[in-house]
N, C-alpha and C positions, 0 to 999 in steps of 0.2 A: 268509637269504643274507648272509654277512658278507664283508668285504673282507680285504685282507692284514693290516690292523691288528687284525682280530678284532671290529671294530665293525660294527653293521648298516649295510647299504647302502641308500641312498634314491635313487629316480628322481624328477625334477621335470619336469613338463610344463605349460607355460603359453604362451599366445600374447601375453603381456604381458612384455616384456623386463625391465622394472624389477622386476616381481614375481618372476621367475625368479632374478634376482641376489640379492634380499633373502631369498628362501627358501633359496638356497644358502648365503648367509652365516650365516643363523640355524641351519640344520641342522649346518653345520660347527662352529659354536660349541658345539653339544651333543655334539660328538665323533663325528658320523655321517659316513660316507663317501658322497659324492655320485657315483653311477655314471653318471648321465645328467642333463643339464639342457638342455632345448631345447623348441621348439614342436612341436605335433602332427605337422606334415608331416615334420619331421626324424625323429621317432620312427618314424613309419610307413615311412620310407625307410631306416631303420637296417638294415645287412646282417645283424647278429646281435643279437637282442633282449637288452637289458641285464638282468642278473639282479639284482633288487633285493629287499630285505626289505619294502619299503613304497613305494608310489607316491603322490606329491602332485600333484594335478591342479587347476589353477585357470585358468578361461577367461573371456575377456571376454563371449563369447556361445557357449554350448554348442551352439546350433543351427548354428554355423559349422563344426563338426567332427563330423558324424554318424557317421563311421567310427571315430573314436578309441576309443570305449568298447568296441566289439566287438573292436577290435585288442588292447586291453589284456586283455580277458577270455579271448581265444584264446591269449595268449602268457604269461600269468603267473597263478600262484595266490596271489601276494602281495596283501595288502589294499591297496585304493585309497581315498584320501581325496579327495573332491571338494569344490569350493565353499569353499575356504579364504578367510578374510577378506583383503582387500588390505592389504599392509603399509603402515603410516603412515611418515612421515618418520623416518629413523634418528636415534638419539640423543635422542629425545623420550620422555617418560613413556609416551605412547600406544604408541610402538614397543616399549618394553620389556614393556609389558603384552601386546602382540600376541605377542611372543616367548614369554612365559609360557603364553599360551593354546595356541600351537602346540606347545610342549613337552608340555603336558597331553595333547593329541591324539596326539602321537607315542608317549608312554609308555603310553597305553591300548592301543596295538597292539604295541609293542616291549618294554614293561617298563621298569624303572628305568634311566635313561640316564646319570646323572651318575657319573663315575668318582671313586672315593675312594681315599685312601691305604690300602694293604694292611697287614695285620698284620705281615708280614715287613719292609716298609719302615719301619714304626714301631719294630719291635724293633731294627732296624739303627741307627736314629736314637737309640734309647734307650741304646745302648752307647757313644755318643759322649759324652765328658765336657765339661762347660762350661769346664773348665780348659784345653781346647785353645785357647781364645781369651782372651788376657789382658784382664781387665776394665779399661776406661779409668777415669781418676780423675774425680771430680766437679769441675766447674769452680769456681773460687774464688767467683764471684758467686752461685752457687746455695747457699742455706742447706739443709743436709740435712734431709729430712723426719723429724719425730719418729716413732720406731717406734710403730706401732699407731695413728697419727693418721688421722682420716677424710680421704679424698681429696676435694679441692675440684674437681679437674679429672680427667675420665675420658677415656681413649682407648679406643675400641672397635677390636679387632683382628678383622677378618673374613677368613675363608679357607676354601678347599675343597682340591681336589687339589694337593699340593705345599705346602700351607699349614704343616703342622707343622715342616718343615725351615726354611722362611722365617721363621716366628715365632721359632723357637729361635735362628737366626742374629741376628735383630733384638734379642732380649733379651740375647744374649751380648755385644753391642756397647754395652750401656747401662751406665753407672756406677751403683754402689749409691747409694741415698739420694735419688733423684729424687722430688720432691713430685708424684707422679702415680699414679693407679690405672688398671688395665687390665681391661676386660671382653672376654673371648675367645669369639667365635662361630665355631666350626669345624664345617663339614659333615664328619661322620665316622660310620662304622658304630658304633652304640651299644655293640656288643660290644667295641670296641677303645678305649673311653675310659680303661680302666685302663692300657693301654700308653701312651696319650697322656699320662696323668698322670705316668708314669715318665719320659717324654721330657723334660717341662718341670719336673717336680717335683723333679729333682735340681739345678735351676739354683741358682747360688750366691746370687743377690740377689733374683730375682723368681720367687716360688713360685707354682705353679699350684694353685688351690683350686677345689673344686667348689662351685657355688652353694648357699647355705643360706637358707631363708626367714628373714627378719628381719635378715639380715646387711647392714651398710653397708660398701661397698668402702673398704679402707684404702690408704694410700700404699704402693706396692711390691707390692700384690696383682695377680695375674693370675687373674681370676675366670672359670672355665670354665662356660659355660651348657649345661645338659643338652639332649639332642637331642629328647626326647619331648614335653615340654609347654612352653608359652610362659611366660616370666618377665617381670615388669614391676618397677617401683619404686613404693613407696608415697609419700605426701606427705613423709615424712621421709627419703626416699632409700634405704630398705631394700628388699632384694630380696624379691619375692613370687612364688610359683609359682601359676599359674592351673591350672584343672582341664581345660583345653582344649589340643589340640595347636597347634603353631606353624602359622600360615597359610602357604599356598604349598606347593610341592612338596617342599621339603627343610627339615630342622631342624638347628640352629636357623635360623630365617629371619633373615638378616642385615638385610634391609630392616626387619623388625619390631623387631629389636634396636636399630637406629639410632633408630627412631621412639620406642620405649619409653624409652630412656635420655635422648634429647634432650628428651623431654617434661618431664623433671625438671631436667636440668642445663642445658638451653638452650645458650648459646654456650660453656659450659664442657665440653661434650661434643664430642669430635672422633673421627675415624675414619681407620684405615689399612686398605685392602683389599689383601690379599696374593693369592698364586697360587690359581687355582680355575677351574672350568668354569662356564658359564652367565653370568647377569647379575645375580645377587643383590647388592643394594646400590644398583643403578642407579636404582631407582624412588624410594628415600628420599633419595638424595644431594642433589637440588635443595632438598628441604625442610630438610635440615641446613644447607646453605649459607645459606638464608634466616635461620637463627638466628645466623649469623656463625661457624659452626663451620669448622674446618679439615678438609679431606678430602684424604688422600694415597693414592697407589697404588704398588704394586711395579712396577718397569719390566719390560717384556715379556720381555727376553732372560734374565732371572734367574728367571723363573717356570717351574714344572713345567707349568702351563697358564695362559695369560694372558687367557683370555676374560673372566673376572670383573673383574679390574682394568682391562682395556681398555674394558669396557662402562661402568664408572664414569667413567673418564677421558673417554669420548666425550660425557658429559653436559656437559662444560665446567665442572664444579664443583670440579675438583681444583686444588690450588695447589702440589703437589710430587710428583715421581715419581722413584723411585730404587731401588737394590738394598736388601735388608734392612739392610746395614751403613750405607748412605747415609741410609736412613730413620731409623736410630737416631741418627746424628750430627745430623740435622736436628731431631730431637725435642729433643736436649740443647741445641742452639743456640737453639731456640724458647723453651725453658724459661728458659735463661740470659737471653735478651733480655727476657722477661717480668719476671724478678727484677730486672734492672737498671732497667726502667721503673718498677716499684713502688718501688724504692729512691729514685729521683729524685723521684717524686711525694710520698713520705714526707718527704724533705728539704725540698721546696718548701712543704709544708703546715706544717712545724715552725715 
């Protein structure tokens, strides 16, 4: 049973008010429509039984509601999940792990839930030229990166639904020659990576490249990580493909990308989380902050879906939030300030 949006409908029954609220928030984040949320007495007194694709039932004591189960069985053929774990405090690592476990149970019954950009959306985006946005000039205090030079600082760009458009806009507003390399983790149907390459591969200054074993990210690279298998960095900072899939429900796992890259680059690894469903990135964000990394997010109103950046922001680890254009300007400003600081330090030590 689907709602007006075409997404599955979920009914939530719990005699614990806080649990109902957190289940409703989590299922909505996964793009599901909540057709009922209430206690057992309210459901049993409902004039017309709600039509749901799945029922989530969690009770403080099942013995307190002996009629509920018969009532459900008599009125629905939809699967019913009982005894869900109590939701931990929101915005904690335990909470985001609880959301992931819930998502796994939902997908066992309803199939793959994350919405991804369609081929038609990507094709439309590919037709847009980077020339539509005049490229800003490199600030005076930033020394242009030597072409082909190894990047000392890495920014991870993590995204899902709505991400390709946001990342394209972000790159369009960057000047050429920034001393920075990008690693791009985009949830996408593996069949559409060729279209995504065309979307960003035509960019004037920042070229999308598919990851290659043994390659070290250069300044100006936008390195696209494949969907199927996990990628890490060796001791020299070179990309390495593992023979195992990405952990978690979706690939590439943004959480794992953050951990793998930060493990080598430490405080020189930073992240920007763009539009997307779910909470990928929220578990690793506190660990990156502990390294001293910057973590930025796209602001909600400019997202195709803001669940992912909102989840990362909820951790309290983010230091900047903005539109793709504002994120680009902030990156240039941050690099300029770093160059000025290095210049002063060099003069002081001379």
